[in-house]
Every structure is written in structure tokens, then in C-alpha cells.
C-alpha positions in Angstrom: -17.5 -3.4 -1.3 -17.7 -0.3 -3.2 -14.6 1.1 -5.1 -14.5 4.3 -3.1 -14.6 2.6 0.7 -11.4 0.5 -0.3 -9.7 3.4 -2.0 -10.2 5.8 0.9 -8.7 2.8 3.1 -5.7 2.1 1.1 -5.0 5.3 -0.3 -4.5 4.0 -4.1 -7.2 5.1 -6.1 -10.4 3.4 -7.3 -10.3 -0.2 -6.9 -11.4 -2.8 -9.5 -14.6 -3.7 -9.2 -14.4 -7.4 -9.3 -16.9 -9.5 -7.7 -15.9 -13.4 -7.6 -18.6 -14.6 -5.3 -22.2 -14.0 -5.1 -22.0 -12.4 -1.6 -26.2 -12.2 -1.1 -26.4 -15.7 -0.4 -23.4 -15.3 2.6 -25.1 -14.1 5.4 -23.4 -14.2 8.8 -25.2 -16.6 11.0 -25.2 -14.6 14.6 -25.8 -18.0 16.5 -24.2 -16.2 19.6 -26.4 -13.0 20.0 -27.7 -14.3 23.1 -24.4 -15.0 25.0 -21.5 -13.4 22.5 -17.9 -13.7 24.0 -15.1 -11.8 21.6 -11.5 -12.5 21.8 -9.4 -10.6 19.5 -6.7 -12.5 17.3 -3.8 -10.3 16.2 -2.2 -12.6 13.0 1.4 -12.1 12.3 1.9 -8.4 12.7 5.7 -9.0 13.0 8.9 -7.4 12.0 9.6 -9.4 9.1 5.8 -9.2 7.6 5.7 -5.5 8.2 9.2 -4.3 7.7 11.5 -7.1 7.1 12.1 -10.1 4.9 8.8 -10.3 3.3 7.3 -7.2 4.0 4.0 -5.8 3.1 4.2 -2.2 2.8 0.3 -2.1 2.7 0.2 -3.0 6.3 1.9 0.0 7.3 -1.1 2.4 7.2 -3.4 -0.1 9.1 -1.5 -0.3 12.3 -3.1 3.1 14.1 -6.3 1.1 13.5 -4.9 -1.9 14.7 -3.7 -0.2 17.7 -7.0 1.2 18.5 -8.8 -2.0 18.2 -6.7 -3.6 20.6 -6.7 -0.9 23.0 -10.5 -0.8 22.5 -10.5 -4.7 23.7 -8.3 -4.7 26.5 -10.7 -2.0 27.9 -13.6 -3.9 27.7 -11.8 -6.6 28.9 -12.0 -8.8 25.8 -9.0 -11.3 25.6 -6.2 -10.3 23.2 -4.0 -13.1 21.7 -1.4 -12.8 19.0 -0.4 -15.3 16.5 2.8 -15.1 15.4 4.9 -17.4 13.0 8.0 -18.8 14.7 10.4 -20.7 12.4 13.0 -23.3 12.3 15.1 -24.1 9.6 12.8 -27.7 9.5 9.9 -26.2 8.7 8.3 -27.3 5.8 7.0 -23.8 4.8 10.6 -22.5 4.5 10.5 -24.4 1.4 8.0 -21.6 0.0 9.0 -18.4 1.6 13.0 -18.8 2.6 13.8 -18.2 6.1 11.5 -15.6 8.0 10.3 -14.7 11.5 13.1 -17.5 12.4 12.6 -18.3 16.1 14.3 -16.1 18.9 15.3 -13.2 15.9 14.0 -9.8 15.8 12.0 -10.7 12.7 9.5 -13.0 14.9 8.6 -10.5 17.0 5.4 -8.1 17.1 6.3 -5.0 15.7 7.0 -2.3 18.7 3.8 -0.5 18.0 1.7 -3.1 18.4 3.4 -4.7 21.4 1.6 -7.2 23.6 1.0 -6.5 27.4 1.6 -8.7 30.2 -2.2 -10.1 30.1 -2.0 -10.6 26.4 -1.5 -14.0 25.2 1.3 -14.8 22.3 0.5 -18.2 20.2 3.6 -19.3 18.2 2.9 -21.2 15.1 4.7 -22.8 12.4 2.2 -22.7 9.2 -0.4 -20.6 8.0 -3.3 -21.4 10.4 -3.2 -20.2 13.7 -5.0 -23.1 15.2 -2.7 -26.1 13.5 -0.6 -27.5 15.8 -0.7 -24.9 18.3 -2.5 -24.1 21.8 -4.9 -21.3 20.4 -8.0 -23.2 20.8 -6.9 -24.3 24.4 -6.4 -21.0 25.2 -9.7 -19.6 23.6 -11.6 -22.3 26.2 -9.8 -20.5 28.9 -11.2 -17.1 28.4 -14.1 -15.5 29.8 -13.8 -17.3 33.2 -13.7 -20.7 31.5 -16.9 -20.4 29.4 -14.6 -19.7 26.1 -15.0 -17.1 23.3 -17.3 -18.0 20.8 -16.6 -15.3 18.6 -13.2 -14.0 17.1 -12.1 -10.7 15.7 -9.5 -11.2 13.1 -6.9 -8.7 12.1 -3.5 -8.7 11.0 -1.7 -10.4 7.6 -2.2 -11.8 4.9 -6.1 -11.7 4.3 -5.7 -14.4 1.4 -3.2 -16.7 3.7 -2.4 -16.7 7.1 -6.3 -14.8 8.1 -7.8 -17.2 5.6 -6.7 -20.3 7.0 -7.1 -19.5 10.5 -10.6 -18.1 9.4 -11.4 -21.6 8.1 -10.2 -23.6 11.1 -12.4 -21.3 13.3 -15.3 -22.2 11.2 -14.6 -25.8 11.1 -14.3 -25.4 15.3 -18.1 -23.8 15.3 -16.2 -20.1 16.2 -18.1 -16.9 14.2 -15.6 -14.4 12.7 -15.7 -10.9 12.2 -12.9 -9.7 9.8 -11.4 -5.9 10.9 -11.5 -5.1 6.9 -9.6 -2.0 7.7 -7.0 -3.9 9.8 -6.2 -6.9 7.5 -4.1 -6.8 4.3 -2.4 -8.4 1.4 0.5 -7.6 -1.0 -1.9 -6.4 -3.5 -5.5 -4.7 -3.9 -6.9 -7.6 -5.7 -5.4 -10.3 -3.0 -7.0 -8.3 -0.6 -10.3 -7.7 -1.9 -10.8 -11.4 -3.0 -9.5 -12.6 0.5 -12.1 -10.2 2.1 -14.9 -12.1 -0.4 -13.9 -15.8 0.2 -14.1 -15.4 4.2 -17.4 -13.8 3.7 -18.6 -16.7 1.3 -16.9 -19.6 2.4 -17.3 -19.0 6.4 -20.2 -16.4 6.5 -17.3 -14.1 8.2 -18.7 -10.5 9.2 -16.4 -8.1 7.6 -16.6 -4.7 9.8 -14.6 -1.5 10.1 -12.4 -1.5 13.3 -14.4 1.5 14.9 -18.0 -0.3 14.4 -15.9 -3.6 15.8 -15.1 -1.3 19.3 -18.6 -0.4 19.5 -19.3 -4.0 20.2 -17.5 -5.0 23.0 
């Protein structure tokens, strides 16, 4: 991705031109083009991640784009699911990040700007992947009148952590993924940029802006 594009999204001047992977070898397969069934997955847009204990200031500018993506999905009848950290003190991840998004606290709630609606599903998780020891796959299989989703549109935090591990587990299960490149982020520009490259190279994820994604629904 050119530096001017990243600068335009994140407002931090020209991005370093670092290409870790040969992305010309990574082309999304589009195996479900004849029967595309989308679901939007919003990862960890929680109070503690955006404003609280492990806040990411770079998440704030992407909130309006996340909201537009979610609204477009709802209008098109595309399922919207939220994957939310929900920790207890026994969770091993606490050893890495300290107490955050503790179950039942404000820090574990989706931020008010992206508040889930009644029909949306909230999936609780205790580690980086939205699939690991959660009911996400079971719920995805129930969507689209029981046919199940086959393409996940992923937004949220962090590109090089929870979004990355969620995309990995989606790939292992045969889902195609589209990363909303202007509705994901990380603590730094380098983490964000290399995170997107990793997803595209290893998991053949499409990376598209939210406006283009919304036109797919």
C-alpha cells in the first residue's frame, strides 16, 4: 500500500515504505464467488481497548468508519457479530497484559458509539482468537438461514494480534476473509502496516476500505 494512502487514513504523515512480504504471490482465492455469504465481525472495540486500561489512541479515528460498515451490513441483512474480550483473574492472558476487559465491568463493554443492537450477536473470548474456546463458529453456521457464512469481514483491534489470530483460525476453517483496512488498527503504524501484510501473505485476506466493502453486500 502506498504511503500516501496510509497517511490519509491515519493522519500521521508519510508511512515508512516497508514491505516485509512479497504480496504479489498472495492473491485472494475468491472460491465462494458463486455463493457469497458474508458476516461482519467486530473485534475488541471495547472501552478498555479504545479508551481504558490498554487504550489505543489510533482506534478513535476509525470509529465512524466502523459504524458505517456495521450499519451497511445491517441494512443489507448481513449478520453482525462482536467478538469481545471478557476476562477473569484466572485467564492466562492476564499474565501478559494485566487485568483488562474484566467480565462484568465497563472495560469489557463495546464502546457506546458501536453499541450492538438486539439482533447482533456478542461472542465472549478469553484470548486473542475469536474462535478459540468460543461459540463463534457455531453461531456463524446458523446464519443465512442455516447455510452458514463463508466470508468474514473483520474490523477492530489489533491488526497484528486479535485480528491476526482470528484471521488465522478463520483460514484454518475454510473461511475467506476481508479486512476492513481503514477500520482496523494497532498501537503503531509499523504494527498496523506489517499486520495487514501478514494477513494478506499468509491467509490470502483481501484488504479493502469500508466503502468498497459496503458495496459488496
